[in-house]
C-alpha positions, 0 to 999 in steps of 0.5 A: 822797715817796710813791714813796720812802715818806718819812714826814717833812713837807715844805714845798712852798711856795717863795714862803713859804720865800723870804719867811720865810727870806730865802735863795735857793739849791738845794738847801736843807734845814731842820729845823723843830721842832714849834713851827715854829722853824727849828733848822737850815738847810743850803744847798748839796749835800754827798754825804758820809757825814758830812753824812748823819750830822750831819743824822740827829743834828740830827733826833734832837736836835730831834725831838718828845718821845715820838717814838722814831725818825727817818726813815732814809736809803734804801739806796744803789742 
């Protein structure tokens, strides 16, 4: 997270997530609102630009009130 200067929160507690979401698979992506409610759960890998756009849209839709922007994807190298 620090290496890429990401500022969004990450839950590094695998056992907690497994018990809470009852889902196995890697990778998994979640959008969780400010109240801890899972708003979107994604399972699997999708390298498409459409996936990126859909995730940014979902983050925008679920961001806390007053937040003006969401994290952006780092440029491809």
